[in-house]
N, C-alpha and C positions, 0 to 999 in steps of 0.2 A: 654285698654281704647284708643279711637281714638284721633287723633290730634285735632279734632273738640271739643271733650269733655274737653280735657286739656285747650284749649284756652278759652272755655266758663266758666270753673271753675276759671281760672286766672282772667278773666275780671270781673266775679261776685265778686270775692274777692276785686278787685280794686273799684268796685262800692260801696261796703260796706265801704271801707276805706275812699273814698272821700266824701261820702254822710252822713255818721254818724258823722264825725267831726263837720261840720256846724250844724248838728242837736243838737249838745250838747254845742258847744261853739260859735255859730254865734252871731253877734251883733244884728240881728233882734230879736233873742230870748231873749237877755238881755233886750231889750226894752219892749218885751211883758211880760217878767217876772216882770218888774217894774209895768206894768199896772195891771197884776193880783195881785201883792202883795198889791198895792194901794187899789184895790177893796177888798181884804181880810182884810186890816186894817180898811177899812170903816166899816166892819162887826165886828170890835173889835176882831180880831184874828191875831196871829202872825204866819206867813207862811214863811217858808224858800224858797230860790230859787230853791232848788232841789225838794221841795214838790210842788211848782208851776209848775215846768216842769213835774213832774209826773202826776199832775192833768190834764195838757194840753194834755199829751200823752195817757191818759186813757179814752178818750172819745170814744163812740161806733164807730164813723166814722173812727178815727185813728186806733182803734183796728182791724176794718174790713180791712183797707188798709194794715196793718202790716200782717194780716193773709194771704192776697193774695200775698204779697211780699215773705213771707216764702214759699208759694206754688210754686212761681216762681223759687225758689232755691232748691226745695225738690228733683229734679232729679239729682243734681250734685253729690250726694253720690253714686248713682248707676251707674253713667257714661253714662247715656242715656238722651239726650236732650229732652225737652218737645215737643209734637207734635203741629203742627199748630192749630188744633182745640182746644187743651187744652189752649194755649196761648190766642187765641180769646176769649174762654169762661171766662178766668180770667180777661181779659181787660174789657169785658162787665160787669162782676160782680162788678168791681171797680167803675163803674158809671162815669168814666173819658171819655167814648166815646160819651156821650151825652152832648149837650151844656147846660151851666148853665147861669142863669140870672146874671146881674151885682151885684144884691143885695147879692146873695149867694157867689159870688166871693169876695166881700168886707168883708163878715163875716167869711171867712176862717182864721184860725190862721196860723202863720208861721210854727208851728210844723206840721200841717196838710198838708201844701204845700210842706214841705221838705219830708214828708213820701210819698206824691204823686210822687215827683221826684225820690225817692228811688224805688218805684214800677215801674215807667216808665223806669228807668235805668235797672232794672232787666229784664223787658220785652224786652228792646232793646238788651240786651245780648243774650237772648234766640232766638230772631229773627235773630240776627247776626249769631248765630250757625246754624240756619236753612238755611240761605243764603249761608254760607260757605260750609255747607254739600251738598247743591244743586249743587253749582259750582263744588265741588270735584267730585260728582257722575256723573256729565255731562262731565267733562274733561276726566276722566280715560277710559270710554268705547270708546272715539273718537280714542284712539290709536289702538284698534282692527279694527275699520273701515278703518283707514288709512293703517294699515298693510294689510287689504284685497285688497285694491286697489294697494298696492305695489306688491302683489302676482299676480294680474291680469296683471299689466303692466310689470312685470318682466319675464313673460313666454308668448311666442306667442301662444302655445296651449290654455292656460288659457284665453287669449284675445279672441281666436276664440270661445271658449265655452261660454264666457260672451256675445259675440255678438249674438250667437245663442239663449242664454237664454232671452235676452232682445229685440230680433227682433219683437215679437208680440206687445210689448209696443210701439216701434218706429212706426210700422205700424198703430197702433191704434191712436197715436198722429198725424201722418201725415194725416190719413183719417179724423179725427176730424177737423183738420185745413182746409182741403179741403171743408168739409161739411159746416162749419161755414161761410167760405168765399162765397161759392156758394149760401147759404141762404140769406146772406146779399146782394149779387148782385141781387138775384131774387126779394127780397123785394124792392130794389131800382128800378128795372125795372118795377114792378107793380105800384109803386107810380108815375113813369113818364107816364105810359100808361093810368092810371085812375086817373088824377090829381084832379078831382072834387069829389071823393068819399073818405070816411074815411077809409083809408087802414090800419090804425093801430088798428082796432077794432077786438078783439078776439071773438070767439063763446060765451064766457061767458060774453062779454060786457066789458072786461078789456083790457089793452094793452098787446099785444102778447109778449111773451118772446123770447130771442134769441135761445132757445133750441128747437123750433117747427121745424119739418122736412117739406119737400116740400109738402107732402100729407096734412099735417095739414094746411099749409098756403093756399093751393088751396081750401080745405073745409072751411076755414075761409072766403075766398072770396065768396064761394057758399052760405054760410049762411048769409053773409052780404048783398049780392045783390039777390033779387028775380028775377024771369024770366022776369017780366015786366020792371024792371030797366035795365036789360041787353038789352032787345029789344029797350028800349028808348034811350040807349046810342048811341053816335054818331058813335061808331065803331061797332054797332050791325050788320050792313049789311056785314061787313068783318068777324066778329067772327062766324056768323051763329048760328046753334043750340048749345045747351049747351055742348054736348059731344065733338063737335069739339073744342069749347073753352077750355075745360079741357085738351084735348089731345095736343092742341097747347102749353099750359103752361108746360105740362110735357116735351114736346120736347124742349122747351126753357130752362127748368131747366136742363135737360140732356146736352144740349149744353153748358150751363154755367159751369157744373161740369167738362166737358171735357177741356174747356178753362182754368179753374182754375188749373187743373192738369198739363196742358201744360205750363202755365206761372210759376208754382211753380217749374217744372222740369228744366225750363231755368234759373230762378233766384237762385235756389239752387246749386250754382257752386261747393259747397263742395262735394255733392254727385257724381258729374261727375268727379271730380279730384281724390277723395280718394276712396279706397275700403271700403266695409262694416266693415272689421275688424279695418281699420285705423279710421273710424268714431267712432266705439265702443271704441277704445283706447283713442281717443280725448275726448269722453264723460267721460270716467273713469279718465282721467287726470284732467279734469275740477272739477269733484266731489271731487277728492282728494285735489286739491288746495283749495276749499271751506272748506273742513273739517279742513285742516291745518290752514286756516285763522280763522275758528271758534274756534279751540283750542287755538290759539294765543290770540285772543280777550278775551276768557273766562279766560285764565291764567292771562292776564293782569288785568282783573276785580278783580280776586281773589287776586292778588298782591296789587292792590290799597286798597282793603278792608282790607287786613291784615296790611298794613303799615300805612294807614291813618285813618281807622276806630276805634273808641273807644280808641284813643291814650291819656291816662290820665297821661302820665309820667311828663309832665311840667304844669299840670293844677293847678291853684291857686284858692282856695276858690270857688267861683261860676263859674269859667271858665269851670268846667267839665259839667255843664248844657249846655252851648253853644256848647261844644264838642259833647255832646249827640245829639243835634239838627242837627249839621253838619253831624254826623255819620248816622243818619236816612236819611237825604237828600242825602248822598253819596250812601247808599244802594238803595234808590229810583232811582237814576241816573244810577247806574251800571246795574240793571236788564235789561232795554231796550237797553242800549248802547252796551252790549256784542253781540247782534245780528246784529249790523250795520256792515256788512261784507265789505262795500264799504269804510270804513275808515281804515287808517293805525294805528299803535300803538300810535304814537305821537298825531295824531288827536283824537283818542279815549280818551287819558288822558286829552287833552285840553278841549274836550267837557264835560267830567265828572266834572273836577274841575271848569269850567266855570259855568256849571249848579248848582253846589253846592253853588258857590259864589253868584249867582243871584237867589238863591231859595227865592220865595216870603213868604214862611212860617217860615223863620228863624226869630228869635227875633230881629236880627239886622235890617232886612228889614221891619218886621211888627211892626212899632212903636206905632200903635194905640192899639195894643193887651194889655190886662190887664196882669200883671205879674203873677197873680194867675191862669190864663188860659193857660199858657205855657205848663204844663204837660198834660192838656187835649187835646191841639192841637197835641202834640206829640203822645199821646195814639191813637187819631183818625187816625193819619198818619200810625202808626204801624198796626192798625187794617185794613186799606185800603191796606197796603202792603201784609198782610196775605191773605185777602179775594180776592184781585184782582191781585196785582203785581206778587207774586210768582206763582199762578196757571197759569196766562197768559204767564209768562216767560217760564214755563215748557212746555206748549202747543206749543209755538213758537219754542222752542228749539227742541222738538220732531218732529216738522214739518220739520225743517231744516235738522235734521239728517235723517229723513225718505226720504227726497228728495235726499240727497247726500250720505248717508251711503250705506252699502251693501244692495243689493236687498232682497226683502222679500223671505220667504221660498217658496211661490207659484211660484215666478219668477225663483228661483234657481233650483227648483225640478220638474217643469212642464214637462220637456223633459223626464227624466226617468219615471215619473208617467204616461206620455202618452204612452211610449213604453210598460210599464207594463200593461196598460189598453188595448192596442191594442192586446197584446200577451196573454191576460188573458184567452181567449177562448181556445187557443192552450194549455196553461198550464193546464187548467181544464181538457181538454180531455186526456192529458198525465196522469194526476193524476188519472182519473177514469180508464183508460186502465191499468195502473200499480198499481192498488189498492192492489191487492194480494201480489205483490213483495214488495211494500212499507211496508205492514203489516209484511211480513217475515223479511225485513230489520230491522224493529223496534224491532221484537222479538229476532232476532239474536243479535242485538246490546245489548239488555238487558241481554241476556244470557252471552254474552262475558264480559260485565261489572261485572255480578255476578260472573262468574268463575275467572276472574282476581282478584276480591276482596278476594275470599275465598282461591284460589290456590297460589296467589303470595303476598298476604298481611297477611291474617289471619293465614295460615298454617306456613309460615316462622317465623312469631312472636311466634306462639305456640312452634316451635321447639327451637327457641332461649331461650324461657323461660324454656323449659325442660332441655336444656343444662346447663343453669345456676343452675337449681335445681338437676342436675345429675340423671335425669331419665334414666332408662335402655333403654326405647323405643326410646329415642332421640340420642343414640350413633351411630356414623358413623362406619361401619365396612364393610370390603371387604370380609372377610371369617368369618365362624362361630367361636365361642369362643373355643370349645373343639376339633376342627378338627385337629390341629397340635399336640396336646397331644395324641390323639388316633393313628394317623399315626406314631408318634415317638415310642410309645410303641410297635406297630406292627412291625416296623423295628428292634426294640431291640429283640423281640422274634424270628423274622426270623433269625437274625445273631447268637443268642445264640444256637438255634436249629441246625443251619448249623454247628456251631463249635462242638456241641456235636456229631453230626453225622460224622464229619470229623475232629477228634482231631488231627490226624497226620499232617493235613495241617494247622489247627488253632494254635496249640502249639508245634507240632513236637513230640508228644508222642501218645501213644495208648489210653491213658485215659486223662481226663481233670478234674481238681479239682474245688472246689467251688470258691477258691480264684481266679483262672484264669477266671472263668465265671463272677465273679464280676468285674474284670479288663475289660473284653471284653464289659460288659454292660456299664461301665463308659466311655469307648472309643466311643461306638455307640452314647451315648447321646451328646458327642462332635463332632459327625459326622465321626468317624474313623470306617470304616468296613474293616480292613486289612484282616481278615480271608476269607472273601468272595472274595476279590480281588486276594489273593493268589490262591485260588481254580480256579478263572476265568482265571488267567494267565497260570495255569498248563493245563487247559482244552483246551485253545487256541492252544496248541501245536498239539493236535489231536482233532479237533473240531467235527469230525463225531462221534468219539468214546465218546466224552464228551456229545454230544447231545443225542446219543442213550442211554448212561448210565444214563443221567438226571442231572449231576452236572452242566453242562454249562448252561442249561435253568434255573435251579434254581438260579445260581448266577446272571444271567441276570435279573430275575424277582426282586431279592433282590436289585439290583442296580437301577431298575425302581422305587422301593419303596423308595430308598435313594434319588433319583432325586425329587420325589414328596415331600419328607420331606424338602429337601433344598428349593424348590419353596415355600413351605408354610412358611418356616422361613422368606424368603424375603418378602412375602406378609404380614406377621405379623408385620415386621418392618414398612412397609408402613401404615399398619392399625394403629400402635401406633402413627406415625407421624400425621395422620389425626385426631386421637382423641385428640392429644395435641393442634390442631388448630381448633377444632370443632366450637368454638364460632366465630372465624373469618370467617369461611365458612358460618356460619349462617347469619352474617351481610352482607357478599358479596352476598348472595342469595336474601337478602331483599333490596339491594341497587337499582336495576332497578325499583321495584315497588315504592320505596320512591321518586325517580326522577320523575317518571310519575305522581304520586299524587301531587308533588310539582308544576310541570308544569301546571296541570289541576287547582290546587288551585290559582295559580297566574293569570291564564287566567280568571277564574271566578271572582276573586277579581277585575281585571281590568274592566271586562264587567259589573258586577253587584255591584261594590263597590259604596260607597257614592260619589256623585258628588258635595256635598256642599263645600268640601275643596280640596286643591291641595295635592297631594301625596308629601312625603318628598323630593323625587328626583326632582320633578317639582319645589317645593319651593326653593330649593337651587339654581337651574338653573335660576329661575326668580329673586331671590335675587341678584344674580350676575349681571343679566341684568339690574336691577334697579340701582345698584351701578355704573354700566357703564354709565347709562343715567344721573345720578347725576354728575359724573365726567365730562360728556360732557357738561351739562348745565353750570357748574361753569367755565369750560375751555373756552367756547364760549360766556360767559355772557358779557353783556355791562355794564360797571361800570361808576358811576358818579364821580364828583370831589372829594367827600369824601370817595371814594373807596367802594361804595355800589352798589350791583347789581340792575338791573332795575326791575320794577313791573312785567313785563312779566316773566323774569327769576326767580324771586322769587316765582311767582304763579306756574311755572312749577316745581320748586324745591320742593315746599310743597306737590304738587300732588305725586311726586315720593317718598318722605319721608312718606306720608300717606300710600302708597302701601307697603313700606318696613316694617313699623310698623305692618301692618296686617300679613305680611309673617313671622315676627319673634315672633309674639305673641304666647305664649304657648309652644315655643321651648327652649327659654333661661331660665335658673334658675331664681329665684325670684330676688336675688341681682344683678345678671348679667344683667337682663332685666331692672332693675331700672337704672343701669349705662348706658345701651344702650339707654334709653330714654333720659337721660341727654345729651349724645353725639349727639342725633338727635336734641335735642333743640339748642344746639350750632350750628348745621349745618343749621337750618332754621332761626336762629335769625340774624337780620341785624346788625351785628357788623362791619365786613369788609370781603372781599372776601378771604383774607389770613387766617383769623380765620376759615372760612368755609372750606377751602381746608385742613387745619390741622385737623379739626374735621373729615372730610371724610377720611384722611389717618389713623387717629386714629381708626376709625370704621373698616377699612380693616384689620389692623394687630391685633387689640385687640380681635375681634370676629370671626376671620377666623376659629378657632377650632370649635366654636358652629355653624357657618354656614355649615361646613363640616358635622356636625352630623345631619343636616336636611335630609341628604340622606337616 
């Protein structure tokens, strides 16, 4: 819920409290109850005071007014204020916006008058919320425009770019001034040359406007004077034929234009002393100053509205009605005054308060007005404020912002748009000539994306799933599963057969037993091939004899098989290590594709994401900036004798608090957000600047954790 909705709900509750008390216990009602009771006694009926009041409040007119009053408060539960059109419709339905004759005013009961005051009070609260919302919505965007001019003035390249962007507008204004001045001089020359003729008659018979060009002026003269009048004119001998008369005036107009250009070039000393960029920077500086002044005046108006409008804290009995009238007069004065940029803050405050004090429609000033007509006068004033005051203020504010804010999109982007338009033929020709290549690029890009998806995303994921499920096809292996077993059994057979063929070398006997063969097999499994090595050592003594006889070659081949088995054992160890880390390797293979997909997703989220709200990282940065602005406002605030900040500082403070509430909404938990709003209320309430500084410090340390979560 926004700060405007909270303020409207609080004021509506105050209206109910101060208006319903006199409605029940007022002395006027006691007198009217006595009258009604006397009338009832005349009809031989005993009527109590409560019954008399209930009878007076149950009339169709009072019920109709109470229904409209409830409609004016129906939006408070949803947190959205009523629209201007809805409030206007309800005021018109109430019948208070039309003038009533004196007879009807005299016939109104005091109950009906109090219900009318209740209705007008609720309507005033709704209009108050609309005005407050309008001022807030106008102040906050001004900071963006002021920041734009800060950026232009803070960088010389930006200043050059701004000067180039706005150069057509300056040339147009300069040419328009020359044209209007030349046309004015030409018209004055014609009046002096033809003093006895009606020079100001247009071809349509009306007075010519200042927007006619020189050709239209001459054609106007041609249609005003016929040929006979020209010949009868005293200057006819000098003017000659009609075409010479026309050409003479064209030459005169051209000479006037040249003279106007020369005089403006001489008088415009700024253009002669400053460069084009300096002129552009000076213009940007002036616009920024006007925006700052507009923001200051609007913030002051908002502060005056918050501090002085609908302040019922000290209202006694019927004083709240006079306060209601002064609040409406205050709103009526604030709207046009915030646009008076020639005033300073003190002059603005004096003008507003003086206008409220001297307002002719206040009951204090309008002594001839009937008391029963006061709610109707206030309702008509509220209706005029909604129909004319607020719309005209919005239009005037938009005009000021349009003149001094950032240039329009057409002005900012005409240069790149022109460059694109000029080079469009070349770009189109390149696209046509490279059509086949472009199609191939698109096709190759699609194939690359498809292969990346299947080869680097789908396939690694499938392998990881297979590893988790212990599928045989997903196992990592450097060598086949039964290769080592076959080679080891082959080595065992080679060594056993070698030992059986050479028992004297293997065991030192002429024969070998089964037990000895079993021991040899066991040693071969452990990698011991001693019988072969003994034969190899013996044959090395006579290598030629061993090679011819065959034992040396045989022992060498057995050792080659032994080396192969040793290599496969080492590879099997590596294979076992890979199998133990198979899942890790699967995730490592998937990591590059995950990083690529995450980067693409973040980029697409940034480009095509929702622009309605700020991202959490931007929210926390902006929230910190808002807290800095609040601290700066309170540190530089001008305080009064009772240690209260000024209207201007209060308005700026409320604007920043309004932005901070919007940034924090939906991020803080329910209970924490409620406490956060309480601290913000302490920050905006005008108790003293020390209380506000303590509230700001409390917000900083109490909600630092939640502000960090916004990232």
